[in-house]
C-alpha positions as CSV (number, residue, x, y, z in Angstrom):
1,X,48.9,-2.8,28.4
2,X,52.7,-1.8,29.3
3,X,52.6,-4.6,32.1
4,X,51.3,-7.1,29.2
5,X,53.6,-6.2,26.7
6,X,56.5,-6.6,29.1
7,X,55.0,-10.2,29.9
8,X,54.3,-11.1,26.2
9,X,57.9,-10.1,25.3
10,X,59.1,-13.0,27.7
11,X,56.8,-15.3,26.3
12,X,58.2,-14.8,23.2
13,X,61.5,-15.6,24.6
14,X,60.7,-18.7,26.8
15,X,57.9,-20.0,24.4
16,X,57.1,-18.5,20.8
17,X,54.1,-21.0,20.3
18,X,52.3,-19.9,23.8
19,X,53.4,-16.3,22.8
20,X,52.0,-16.7,19.3
21,X,48.6,-17.4,20.8
22,X,48.6,-15.0,23.7
23,X,49.5,-12.4,21.3
24,X,46.3,-13.0,19.1
25,X,44.5,-13.2,22.0
26,X,45.4,-9.7,22.6
27,X,44.8,-8.3,19.6
28,X,41.0,-9.4,19.8
29,X,40.7,-7.5,23.0
30,X,42.4,-4.8,21.9
31,X,39.8,-4.5,18.6
32,X,37.0,-5.1,20.8
33,X,34.6,-2.1,21.5
34,X,34.8,0.8,24.0
35,X,31.3,1.2,24.1
36,X,28.4,-1.2,22.3
37,X,28.0,-4.9,22.5
38,X,30.8,-7.0,23.0
39,X,30.9,-10.9,22.9
40,X,33.1,-14.0,21.8
41,X,32.2,-14.3,18.5
42,X,32.9,-17.9,19.0
43,X,33.9,-19.0,14.9
44,X,33.8,-21.2,12.8
45,X,30.3,-22.6,12.8
46,X,30.2,-26.1,11.7
47,X,27.3,-27.6,9.8
48,X,26.5,-31.7,9.5
49,X,25.4,-32.9,6.2
50,X,24.1,-36.3,7.1
51,X,22.5,-36.9,3.5
52,X,25.6,-36.1,1.8
53,X,27.6,-38.8,-0.3
54,X,31.3,-39.1,1.0
55,X,33.6,-38.3,-1.6
56,X,37.6,-38.2,-1.2
57,X,38.7,-34.4,0.0
58,X,35.7,-34.6,2.2
59,X,35.9,-33.2,5.8
60,X,34.0,-36.0,7.9
61,X,33.0,-37.1,11.5
62,X,32.3,-40.6,12.9
63,X,28.1,-40.5,12.7
64,X,26.6,-41.3,16.3
65,X,26.8,-44.8,17.1
66,X,23.4,-46.6,17.3
67,X,21.4,-45.7,20.3
68,X,23.4,-42.6,21.3
69,X,23.6,-39.0,20.5
70,X,27.0,-38.0,20.0
71,X,29.7,-38.6,17.8
72,X,32.8,-40.7,18.5
73,X,35.0,-38.2,17.8
74,X,34.3,-34.4,17.0
75,X,37.5,-34.0,15.2
76,X,37.3,-33.7,12.1
77,X,38.9,-36.3,9.4
78,X,39.8,-35.7,5.7
79,X,39.2,-38.5,3.8
80,X,42.3,-39.3,1.5
81,X,41.2,-42.2,-0.4
82,X,38.0,-45.0,-0.8
83,X,38.4,-48.2,-1.1
84,X,36.1,-51.8,-1.4
85,X,36.6,-54.4,1.9
86,X,34.4,-57.1,1.9
87,X,31.8,-55.7,-0.3
88,X,31.6,-52.5,2.0
89,X,33.1,-49.2,0.8
90,X,36.0,-48.0,3.2
91,X,37.2,-44.7,3.6
92,X,40.8,-44.2,4.5
93,X,41.2,-41.1,6.8
94,X,43.9,-38.7,8.1
95,X,43.8,-36.0,10.5
96,X,46.0,-34.1,12.5
97,X,46.4,-34.2,16.4
98,X,46.9,-31.7,19.1
99,X,50.7,-31.7,19.1
100,X,50.6,-31.9,15.3
101,X,51.5,-35.8,14.5
102,X,49.4,-37.4,11.7
103,X,46.9,-39.8,13.0
104,X,45.4,-42.4,9.9
105,X,42.4,-44.6,10.5
106,X,40.0,-46.9,8.2
107,X,36.0,-46.3,8.8
108,X,32.9,-47.8,6.5
109,X,31.6,-45.0,4.9
110,X,28.3,-45.5,6.4
111,X,29.4,-44.7,9.8
112,X,30.6,-41.1,8.7
113,X,29.0,-37.9,8.1
114,X,30.1,-34.7,5.9
115,X,30.8,-31.7,7.7
116,X,31.3,-28.2,5.9
117,X,32.9,-25.3,8.4
118,X,32.0,-22.1,7.9
119,X,35.7,-21.1,6.6
120,X,35.4,-23.9,4.0
121,X,34.7,-23.0,0.0
122,X,31.9,-24.7,-1.1
123,X,29.9,-24.9,-4.1
124,X,26.6,-24.5,-3.1
125,X,23.3,-25.7,-5.3
126,X,19.4,-26.0,-5.3
127,X,17.7,-29.6,-5.8
128,X,14.2,-29.6,-6.6
129,X,12.5,-32.1,-4.4
130,X,8.9,-31.2,-5.4
131,X,6.5,-28.7,-6.3
132,X,2.7,-27.7,-6.4
133,X,1.2,-25.6,-8.8
134,X,-2.0,-23.9,-8.7
135,X,-2.0,-20.8,-10.9
136,X,0.5,-20.8,-13.9
137,X,0.2,-17.0,-14.2
138,X,2.2,-16.3,-10.9
139,X,5.5,-16.4,-9.9
140,X,6.7,-19.6,-7.5
141,X,7.3,-19.4,-3.9
142,X,10.3,-21.5,-2.9
143,X,10.9,-23.6,0.3
144,X,14.6,-24.4,1.0
145,X,16.0,-27.0,3.2
146,X,19.5,-26.2,4.3
147,X,21.8,-24.5,6.7
148,X,20.4,-20.9,6.3
149,X,23.8,-19.2,6.7
150,X,25.1,-21.1,3.1
151,X,21.3,-20.9,1.6
152,X,21.7,-16.9,2.5
153,X,24.8,-17.0,0.4
154,X,23.8,-18.7,-2.1
155,X,20.9,-16.4,-2.4
156,X,23.1,-13.0,-3.0
157,X,23.6,-14.0,-6.9
158,X,19.6,-13.8,-7.8
159,X,18.7,-11.7,-4.9
160,X,21.5,-9.3,-3.7
161,X,19.8,-5.9,-2.8
162,X,16.6,-7.2,-4.2
163,X,14.6,-8.0,-1.2
164,X,11.8,-6.0,-0.2
165,X,11.1,-7.5,3.3
166,X,12.6,-9.8,5.7
167,X,10.7,-11.5,8.7
168,X,12.2,-13.6,10.7
169,X,11.4,-15.2,14.3
170,X,15.2,-16.7,15.4
171,X,15.5,-19.1,18.3
172,X,14.6,-16.6,21.5
173,X,17.4,-18.4,23.6
174,X,14.8,-18.9,26.2
175,X,14.5,-22.5,27.1
176,X,16.9,-25.1,27.3
177,X,17.8,-27.3,24.0
178,X,15.8,-24.7,21.8
179,X,18.5,-24.1,19.0
180,X,21.9,-25.6,18.3
181,X,25.4,-23.8,18.4
182,X,27.9,-26.3,16.0
183,X,25.9,-29.1,16.1
184,X,24.8,-29.0,20.0
185,X,22.1,-27.9,22.0
186,X,23.0,-25.0,24.0
187,X,21.8,-25.3,27.4
188,X,20.7,-22.7,29.5
189,X,23.3,-23.2,32.0
190,X,26.0,-22.6,29.3
191,X,28.1,-19.2,30.2
192,X,28.4,-18.3,26.5
193,X,25.0,-19.0,25.6
194,X,24.2,-15.1,25.2
195,X,28.0,-14.5,23.1
196,X,26.6,-17.8,21.1
197,X,23.5,-16.3,20.1
198,X,25.1,-13.0,19.1
199,X,27.6,-14.6,16.9
200,X,25.0,-16.9,15.2
201,X,22.4,-14.1,14.8
202,X,25.2,-11.5,13.8
203,X,26.8,-13.4,10.8
204,X,23.6,-13.9,9.4
205,X,22.3,-10.3,9.7
206,X,25.2,-9.3,8.1
207,X,24.0,-11.5,4.6
208,X,20.6,-10.1,5.3
209,X,21.8,-6.6,4.9
210,X,23.3,-7.3,1.8
211,X,20.1,-9.0,0.1
212,X,17.8,-5.8,1.5
213,X,17.6,-3.3,-1.2
214,X,18.8,-0.4,0.5
215,X,16.8,2.1,-1.2
216,X,13.5,0.6,0.4
217,X,13.4,-2.5,2.3
218,X,12.5,-3.7,5.9
219,X,13.7,-6.0,8.5
220,X,11.2,-7.3,10.7
221,X,12.9,-9.4,13.9
222,X,10.6,-11.2,16.6
223,X,11.9,-11.7,19.8
224,X,10.9,-11.8,23.7
225,X,12.2,-10.8,26.8
226,X,15.3,-12.7,26.8
227,X,17.2,-11.3,24.2
228,X,15.6,-7.8,23.3
229,X,18.0,-5.8,24.7
230,X,21.3,-7.8,23.0
231,X,19.2,-8.0,19.6
232,X,18.5,-4.3,19.9
233,X,22.5,-3.3,20.5
234,X,23.3,-5.9,17.7
235,X,21.1,-4.6,15.2
236,X,22.4,-1.1,15.7
237,X,25.7,-2.2,15.5
238,X,25.3,-4.2,12.0
239,X,22.8,-1.5,10.7
240,X,24.0,2.0,11.7
241,X,22.5,3.8,8.8
242,X,18.7,2.3,9.6
243,X,16.1,3.7,10.9
244,X,14.8,1.3,14.1
245,X,11.1,0.7,15.7
246,X,10.6,-1.6,18.5
247,X,6.7,-2.7,18.6
248,X,5.6,-4.5,22.1
249,X,2.7,-7.1,20.7
250,X,0.4,-9.0,22.9
251,X,0.6,-12.9,21.7
252,X,-0.7,-14.3,24.7
253,X,-4.1,-12.9,26.3
254,X,-3.9,-15.6,29.1
255,X,-0.8,-14.8,30.1
256,X,2.5,-17.2,30.4
257,X,3.4,-17.4,34.2
258,X,6.9,-16.4,35.2
259,X,8.1,-18.2,38.4
260,X,8.9,-15.1,40.8
261,X,7.7,-12.4,38.1
262,X,5.2,-11.1,36.3
263,X,3.3,-13.5,33.9
264,X,4.1,-12.8,30.0
265,X,1.6,-12.0,27.7
266,X,3.6,-10.1,25.2
267,X,6.9,-10.3,22.7
268,X,8.9,-7.6,20.6
269,X,8.9,-6.8,16.6
270,X,12.1,-4.6,15.7
271,X,11.3,-3.0,12.6
272,X,14.7,-2.0,10.9
273,X,14.0,0.4,8.0
274,X,16.5,0.7,5.3
275,X,16.0,4.0,2.9
276,X,12.4,5.6,2.0
277,X,10.8,2.6,4.0
278,X,8.1,3.3,6.4
279,X,5.0,1.9,7.6
280,X,2.0,2.6,5.1
281,X,-1.0,3.9,6.9
282,X,-3.9,1.1,6.3
283,X,-7.6,0.6,6.8
284,X,-7.5,-0.8,10.5
285,X,-10.1,-2.3,12.8
286,X,-10.8,0.6,15.7
287,X,-8.9,-1.9,18.1
288,X,-5.8,-1.1,16.6
289,X,-5.8,2.5,17.5
290,X,-8.3,2.5,20.5
291,X,-7.1,1.5,23.8
292,X,-9.0,-1.8,25.2
293,X,-11.2,-0.9,27.6
294,X,-11.6,2.8,26.9
295,X,-14.3,4.3,24.5
296,X,-13.3,5.3,21.2
297,X,-15.4,8.7,20.4
298,X,-14.4,8.5,16.8
299,X,-14.0,12.3,16.9
300,X,-11.2,14.0,14.8
301,X,-8.8,15.3,17.2
302,X,-7.8,19.2,16.9
303,X,-4.7,20.3,18.3
304,X,-3.1,23.1,20.3
305,X,-1.4,25.9,16.9
306,X,0.6,26.8,20.2
307,X,3.8,24.3,20.6
308,X,4.0,22.3,23.8
309,X,6.6,20.0,25.0
310,X,10.3,20.4,23.8
311,X,11.5,23.3,21.4
312,X,8.5,25.3,22.5
313,X,9.8,28.7,23.1
314,X,10.1,31.4,20.6
315,X,14.2,31.4,20.7
316,X,13.6,27.8,19.4
317,X,11.9,28.8,16.2
318,X,11.7,32.6,16.1
319,X,9.9,32.5,12.9
320,X,7.3,31.0,14.4
321,X,6.4,33.8,16.9
322,X,3.9,35.6,14.7
323,X,0.2,37.4,15.0
324,X,-3.0,35.7,13.9
325,X,-5.8,38.6,13.8
326,X,-9.5,37.2,15.0
327,X,-12.5,39.2,14.0
328,X,-14.1,38.5,17.3
329,X,-17.7,39.0,15.6
330,X,-17.6,35.8,13.8
331,X,-15.2,34.8,15.3
332,X,-13.2,34.5,12.0
333,X,-9.9,34.6,10.6
334,X,-8.9,38.4,9.5
335,X,-5.3,37.4,9.0
336,X,-2.0,36.6,9.3
337,X,1.1,38.2,10.1
338,X,4.8,38.1,9.9
339,X,7.0,37.1,12.5
340,X,7.7,39.7,14.8
341,X,11.7,41.1,15.3
342,X,13.6,39.7,18.0
343,X,13.0,42.1,21.1
344,X,9.5,42.8,20.1
345,X,6.4,41.2,21.8
346,X,3.4,43.5,20.6
347,X,2.0,43.4,17.1
348,X,1.1,45.8,15.0
349,X,-3.2,46.3,15.4
350,X,-5.5,45.9,13.0
351,X,-8.9,47.6,13.1
352,X,-11.7,45.3,14.2
353,X,-9.3,42.3,14.9
354,X,-7.8,40.8,17.7
355,X,-4.3,40.0,17.4
356,X,-3.6,36.6,19.1
357,X,0.2,35.5,19.7
358,X,1.9,32.4,20.9
359,X,2.2,33.3,24.6
360,X,1.2,31.4,27.6
361,X,-1.0,31.9,31.0
362,X,2.6,32.8,32.7
363,X,3.3,35.8,30.2
364,X,6.2,33.3,28.7
365,X,6.7,33.6,24.6
366,X,6.2,30.2,23.0
367,X,5.9,29.7,19.2
368,X,3.4,28.1,16.7
369,X,3.8,24.7,15.2
370,X,3.6,26.3,11.5
371,X,4.9,28.8,9.7
372,X,2.6,31.7,8.5
373,X,2.5,30.7,5.1
374,X,1.6,27.4,5.9
375,X,-0.9,28.6,8.2
376,X,-3.1,30.3,5.6
377,X,-3.0,27.3,3.3
378,X,-4.4,25.6,6.2
379,X,-6.9,28.2,7.1
380,X,-8.2,27.8,3.3
381,X,-8.3,23.8,3.6
382,X,-10.4,24.7,6.9
383,X,-7.7,22.8,9.0
384,X,-7.8,26.0,11.7
385,X,-10.5,26.5,14.2
386,X,-10.7,29.5,16.7
387,X,-11.7,28.3,20.3
388,X,-12.2,30.7,23.4
389,X,-13.4,33.8,23.6
390,X,-12.6,37.3,23.3
391,X,-13.0,38.1,27.2
392,X,-11.1,35.1,28.2
393,X,-8.8,35.1,25.0
394,X,-9.0,33.1,22.1
395,X,-7.3,29.4,21.1
396,X,-6.4,28.6,18.0
397,X,-6.6,24.8,17.0
398,X,-5.6,22.8,14.3
399,X,-6.0,19.2,12.2
400,X,-2.3,17.6,12.0
401,X,-1.8,15.9,8.8
402,X,-2.5,12.6,10.1
403,X,-6.6,13.5,11.4
404,X,-6.5,15.5,8.0
405,X,-5.9,12.8,6.0
406,X,-9.0,10.8,8.1
407,X,-11.4,13.4,6.9
408,X,-9.9,13.6,3.2
409,X,-10.2,9.5,3.0
410,X,-14.0,10.1,4.2
411,X,-13.7,8.3,8.0
412,X,-14.9,11.4,9.5
413,X,-18.1,13.4,7.6
414,X,-17.9,17.2,6.9
415,X,-21.2,18.9,7.4
416,X,-20.0,22.2,6.0
417,X,-17.9,25.1,7.4
418,X,-17.9,27.1,10.6
419,X,-18.2,30.9,10.9
420,X,-14.2,30.7,11.2
421,X,-14.1,28.6,8.0
422,X,-13.4,25.5,10.0
423,X,-14.5,21.9,8.8
424,X,-17.5,21.0,10.7
425,X,-16.2,17.2,11.6
426,X,-18.8,14.8,12.6
427,X,-18.1,11.7,14.6
428,X,-16.9,8.6,12.3
429,X,-19.3,5.7,12.9
430,X,-17.3,2.9,10.8
431,X,-15.7,0.1,12.5
432,X,-12.2,1.0,10.4
433,X,-10.0,3.7,10.3
434,X,-7.0,4.5,8.0
435,X,-4.0,5.0,10.3
436,X,-0.1,3.9,11.4
437,X,-0.6,2.3,14.7
438,X,1.2,2.9,17.9
439,X,4.1,0.9,19.2
440,X,1.8,-1.2,21.7
441,X,-0.3,-3.6,19.4
442,X,-3.3,-5.6,21.6
443,X,-5.2,-7.3,18.9
444,X,-7.2,-10.0,19.3
445,X,-6.0,-11.7,16.0
446,X,-2.6,-12.0,17.3
447,X,-3.2,-14.7,19.7
448,X,-0.3,-17.4,19.1
449,X,-2.5,-20.0,20.8
450,X,-5.7,-19.9,18.6
451,X,-4.1,-18.7,15.9
452,X,-0.8,-20.3,15.7
453,X,-0.8,-23.8,17.4
454,X,-4.5,-24.5,16.5
455,X,-4.6,-23.5,12.9
456,X,-1.4,-24.9,12.6
457,X,-3.0,-28.2,13.9
458,X,-5.8,-28.1,11.6
459,X,-3.5,-28.0,8.4
460,X,-1.1,-30.8,9.7
461,X,-2.9,-32.7,12.3
462,X,-0.8,-35.0,14.7
463,X,1.9,-33.0,14.0
464,X,3.7,-30.6,16.6
465,X,5.7,-27.5,16.5
466,X,6.6,-25.5,19.5
467,X,4.9,-21.9,19.4
468,X,3.9,-21.3,15.8
469,X,3.3,-17.3,15.1
470,X,-0.2,-16.5,14.7
471,X,-0.7,-16.3,10.6
472,X,-2.5,-12.9,10.8
473,X,0.2,-11.1,13.2
474,X,2.6,-12.2,10.3
475,X,0.1,-10.8,8.1
476,X,-0.5,-7.6,9.5
477,X,3.4,-7.1,10.4
478,X,4.3,-7.7,6.7
479,X,1.1,-6.0,5.3
480,X,2.7,-2.3,6.8
481,X,5.5,-2.6,4.4
482,X,4.3,-4.6,1.3
483,X,0.8,-3.3,1.0
484,X,1.5,-1.1,-1.9
485,X,4.2,-3.6,-3.4
486,X,2.3,-6.2,-5.1
487,X,5.2,-8.1,-6.5
488,X,7.3,-7.7,-3.3
489,X,10.2,-10.3,-2.3
490,X,9.8,-11.3,0.9
491,X,12.5,-13.4,2.6
492,X,12.3,-15.6,6.3
493,X,15.4,-17.6,7.1
494,X,14.0,-19.2,10.5
495,X,11.2,-20.0,8.6
496,X,10.5,-22.8,11.0
497,X,6.3,-23.9,10.4
498,X,6.1,-21.7,7.4
499,X,3.9,-19.4,8.6
500,X,5.7,-16.4,6.8
501,X,5.4,-18.0,3.1
502,X,1.7,-18.9,4.3
503,X,1.0,-15.2,5.6
504,X,2.0,-13.9,2.1
505,X,0.2,-16.2,0.0
506,X,-2.7,-14.7,2.3
507,X,-2.0,-11.3,1.1
508,X,-1.7,-12.4,-2.3
509,X,-5.3,-13.6,-1.9
510,X,-6.5,-10.6,-0.3
511,X,-5.6,-7.9,-3.1
512,X,-4.3,-9.8,-5.9
513,X,-0.7,-9.5,-5.4
514,X,2.2,-11.4,-7.1
515,X,4.6,-11.1,-4.0
516,X,7.0,-14.2,-3.9
517,X,8.1,-15.6,-0.4
518,X,11.0,-17.8,0.2
519,X,11.3,-19.5,3.3
520,X,14.5,-21.2,4.4
521,X,14.6,-23.9,7.4
522,X,16.7,-26.7,8.3
523,X,15.8,-30.2,8.8
524,X,16.6,-31.0,12.3
525,X,15.0,-32.7,14.7
526,X,14.1,-31.6,18.6
527,X,16.1,-32.3,21.5
528,X,13.4,-34.8,22.7
529,X,12.7,-36.5,19.1
530,X,16.8,-36.8,18.7
531,X,16.6,-38.8,22.4
532,X,14.1,-40.9,21.1
533,X,15.1,-42.1,17.8
534,X,18.6,-42.7,18.7
535,X,17.0,-44.7,21.0
536,X,15.3,-46.9,18.6
537,X,18.7,-47.4,16.6
538,X,18.2,-44.2,14.2
539,X,20.8,-41.8,13.2
540,X,20.8,-38.7,11.3
541,X,20.6,-39.2,7.5
542,X,18.6,-42.4,7.8
543,X,15.7,-41.8,6.2
544,X,13.0,-42.8,9.1
545,X,15.2,-40.1,11.0
546,X,14.8,-37.4,8.6
547,X,11.6,-37.5,8.0
548,X,10.9,-36.0,11.4
549,X,12.7,-32.9,10.8
550,X,11.1,-29.5,10.5
551,X,11.2,-29.0,6.5
552,X,9.8,-32.3,6.0
553,X,7.5,-32.8,9.0
554,X,6.0,-29.4,9.5
555,X,7.2,-26.5,6.9
556,X,7.0,-28.7,3.6
557,X,3.2,-30.1,4.4
558,X,2.0,-27.1,6.1
559,X,3.1,-24.7,2.8
560,X,1.1,-27.8,0.6
561,X,-1.7,-27.6,3.0
562,X,-2.5,-23.9,2.4
563,X,-2.3,-24.2,-1.3
564,X,-4.5,-27.7,-1.8
565,X,-6.8,-27.2,1.2
566,X,-6.2,-30.6,2.4
567,X,-4.2,-32.0,5.2
568,X,-1.0,-34.3,4.6
569,X,-3.5,-37.3,4.9
570,X,-5.8,-36.2,1.8
571,X,-9.5,-34.9,4.1
572,X,-10.0,-31.2,3.3
573,X,-9.1,-29.0,5.8
574,X,-12.0,-27.9,8.3
575,X,-12.3,-24.3,9.7
576,X,-12.1,-21.0,8.1
577,X,-10.0,-18.3,8.0
578,X,-11.2,-15.6,10.2
579,X,-9.6,-11.9,9.4
580,X,-8.7,-10.1,5.8
581,X,-10.2,-12.3,3.6
582,X,-12.7,-14.7,5.0
583,X,-13.5,-18.1,3.5
584,X,-13.0,-21.8,4.2
585,X,-9.4,-23.2,4.5
586,X,-10.5,-26.0,2.5
587,X,-10.5,-23.7,-0.7
588,X,-7.3,-23.5,-0.8
589,X,-4.9,-20.8,-2.2
590,X,-4.0,-20.2,-5.7
591,X,-0.2,-20.2,-5.6
592,X,2.6,-22.2,-6.9
593,X,5.3,-23.3,-5.0
594,X,8.3,-25.7,-5.3
595,X,10.7,-27.4,-2.5
596,X,14.4,-27.1,-2.6
597,X,17.3,-29.2,-0.3
598,X,20.4,-27.1,-0.8
599,X,23.4,-29.0,-2.3
600,X,27.2,-29.1,-1.8
601,X,28.5,-30.0,-5.1
602,X,31.6,-32.0,-6.0
603,X,34.5,-29.9,-7.0
604,X,35.4,-32.3,-9.7
605,X,32.3,-32.3,-11.3
606,X,32.5,-28.5,-10.9
607,X,35.8,-28.7,-12.7
608,X,34.0,-30.9,-15.3
609,X,31.2,-29.0,-16.4
610,X,29.0,-31.6,-15.0
611,X,26.7,-29.5,-12.4
612,X,24.7,-27.1,-14.1
613,X,21.4,-28.7,-13.0
614,X,22.6,-27.3,-9.3
615,X,22.9,-23.5,-10.3
616,X,19.5,-24.2,-12.6
617,X,17.1,-22.7,-10.2
618,X,19.4,-20.2,-8.9
619,X,19.5,-18.5,-12.6
620,X,15.4,-19.1,-12.7
621,X,15.1,-17.4,-9.5
622,X,17.0,-14.3,-10.7
623,X,14.6,-14.1,-13.8
624,X,11.7,-13.6,-11.6
625,X,11.1,-17.5,-11.1
626,X,8.4,-17.1,-13.8
627,X,7.3,-19.9,-16.3
628,X,9.8,-22.8,-17.4
629,X,13.1,-23.5,-16.2
630,X,15.9,-24.9,-18.0
631,X,17.6,-27.5,-16.2
632,X,19.7,-29.2,-18.5
633,X,22.7,-27.7,-20.8
634,X,22.7,-27.5,-24.5
635,X,25.2,-27.3,-27.3
636,X,24.2,-24.0,-28.2
637,X,21.8,-21.8,-26.8
638,X,18.4,-21.8,-24.8
639,X,15.4,-19.3,-24.6
640,X,12.8,-18.9,-22.2
641,X,10.1,-16.3,-21.6
642,X,12.0,-14.5,-19.2
643,X,15.8,-15.4,-19.6
644,X,18.0,-16.9,-22.0
645,X,21.3,-18.9,-21.9
646,X,24.4,-18.7,-24.6
647,X,26.1,-22.0,-23.5
648,X,28.3,-21.7,-26.6
649,X,30.1,-18.4,-28.0
650,X,30.4,-19.7,-31.6
651,X,26.2,-19.8,-31.3
652,X,26.2,-16.2,-30.6
653,X,24.7,-15.0,-34.1
654,X,21.7,-17.3,-33.9
655,X,21.2,-16.6,-30.2
656,X,21.2,-13.0,-30.5
657,X,18.4,-13.0,-33.5
658,X,16.1,-15.3,-31.1
659,X,16.8,-12.8,-28.4
660,X,15.7,-9.7,-30.5
661,X,12.6,-11.8,-31.9
662,X,11.7,-12.5,-28.9
663,X,8.4,-11.5,-27.2
664,X,7.0,-11.2,-23.7
665,X,8.6,-10.8,-20.5
666,X,12.4,-11.2,-21.3
667,X,15.0,-9.7,-18.7
668,X,18.0,-11.7,-18.8
669,X,21.0,-13.1,-20.6
670,X,23.2,-15.4,-19.6
671,X,26.6,-15.8,-21.4
672,X,28.9,-19.0,-20.4
673,X,32.3,-17.5,-21.4
674,X,35.9,-17.3,-19.5
675,X,36.8,-14.7,-21.8
676,X,36.1,-11.0,-21.0
677,X,36.4,-9.6,-24.3
678,X,34.1,-12.1,-26.0
679,X,31.4,-11.4,-23.6
680,X,31.5,-7.7,-24.1
681,X,31.0,-8.1,-27.7
682,X,27.9,-10.2,-27.3
683,X,26.4,-7.9,-24.7
684,X,27.1,-5.1,-26.6
685,X,24.5,-6.4,-29.2
686,X,21.7,-7.5,-26.8
687,X,18.9,-5.0,-26.1
688,X,19.4,-2.5,-23.6
689,X,16.8,-2.9,-21.3
690,X,18.0,-6.8,-20.5
691,X,20.2,-7.4,-17.9
692,X,23.3,-9.3,-18.9
693,X,25.4,-11.8,-16.5
694,X,28.8,-13.5,-17.4
695,X,29.1,-17.1,-16.4
696,X,32.4,-19.3,-15.8
697,X,32.2,-22.2,-18.2
698,X,32.8,-24.4,-15.3
699,X,29.3,-23.2,-14.4
700,X,29.7,-23.2,-10.2
701,X,33.2,-21.8,-10.2
702,X,30.7,-18.6,-10.2
703,X,28.6,-19.9,-7.1
704,X,31.5,-20.7,-5.0
705,X,31.7,-19.5,-1.5
706,X,34.6,-19.0,0.5
707,X,33.6,-18.4,3.6
708,X,36.7,-17.3,4.9
709,X,35.5,-13.7,6.1
710,X,33.8,-13.6,9.0
């Protein structure tokens, strides 16, 4: 660095501007990790908003020309004014050139598209674009169309530290043009392809970490072999305190050919567990715990009590070196002795008994797996068995926790006790077993062709989506973490075809749960479709273009079909659900779903208190997405079953009276005031069990997103 510092000093003398840029890069390099994952962070990202009305002060780019796929000028312009010319609205544009010179231009509004950079302060809102209600007693799921980074930031208000599980299936960065960065498809020959992918993922994972409940939640990320190594390192760096496991899961039994390599049949699932989160033991088919092609005997497994493998020597745990006294007449257990003092290898004899110590055949001293006190309890429970003989030596076995639980749960029949008091465990004849599976999943229902692509084709005939997940594979991954959480909140911010939302509704159908899913996706069209639509003279923002986007063309119709049991064309869906709760798909699922577009509100409307409807869904979501929503403000206050809103502090007295008299599931009170003291006076008089939140009188100031921090 000394030589670099010397050169930098010379640069400051000869060209301060150049020196300043070089110094910034040097600082960035110096800040990099010595070990771990290093990558270019490529900031800032920019989002095109083709459906947003152009306003004064907006950043805009020229829309793609008819028949083309690129902007005429990717440099953002600022709209300094809007005038009428010849019956058309024309924007006055201003921009800075590379040398700092100011440029001006005039452009028809119809040829401009608003852009939002990740560092620009924005005012997000949600606009309902439809809903489907099937069960009035249940909360509402949400499908949100928008840039997922901005949606995640908006969701921090209702859901920070409240999400139970996040399942995402991000772009795998495998194929050419299968995802976008800064509105351009990333090619496989892009030398920054991997760092762009990591930069994109890191920003979103950091927000995901804020949404997850730190006490008990799980993040599940699906990925293939192209990025799994980098993703694993990234997850470790973003979530250093979490426990991370990777599962290999077969998704294509027929194999996908890899030129010059082995055929691929599996993908990977990273499970990032926070707090007390851990996979729960579930009732599973035998295929989960039995290797394919092997016979599963169904008998309980008795393990050696003497430890093997790591930390198996006496010196590793001196308290584990103690005698177990066996009456050879039974054989039966006579007594359990205390740990022997250091240096002593012979137990005190007991009349009529043989002392068994954890000594290996080669004479080396080992140790038992459990303490003397715990072993005594295990013997009383029948979990310890004597094998071998007096002549050849007695061997002690025991049932570990998982196997003993299977006995208690009835997976294996118990036919009494043997002479040594151990349980006589028979073979289980059930096709199911309570278990936590291994990290190798080879499950027939996880076939992504049969239960992903073909199932989707039956729900939305004639509409294609690349590589949708098996519905049952997503169900199973979620089930290990939300089976015992009937009111769990589950988020997917790479929702794609909507499999996660469908899976959550299926889980509710199977156990009567009230879980909620929030599915976030954009409305992009594929690279091939973009070329075809552009050739037809269409541009982003045109209705005919937007109708082909992921959200409108696939996600929303798929979720609607799952609830109604009918295709978008109207006929009942053919086929049946195969696993879990079986039955005709045409029966539908009794759930409520609302569809939203993420909006970018006008700062002028924010300043003049004209944007309440944009935040109304967020207030309702924080209160549980249940029942009636207040979409317009009043001059005093409003009260629903789950939340109250005090718009005018002068109406505090009747509002407080109404709150105290309210019955049901009232959870939250929102008070609109810029005065912190007034807020405290009012909230001090509220019932203690209610959450109270102060919102600015200029509503959206509360929700402003300033994404300057990266």
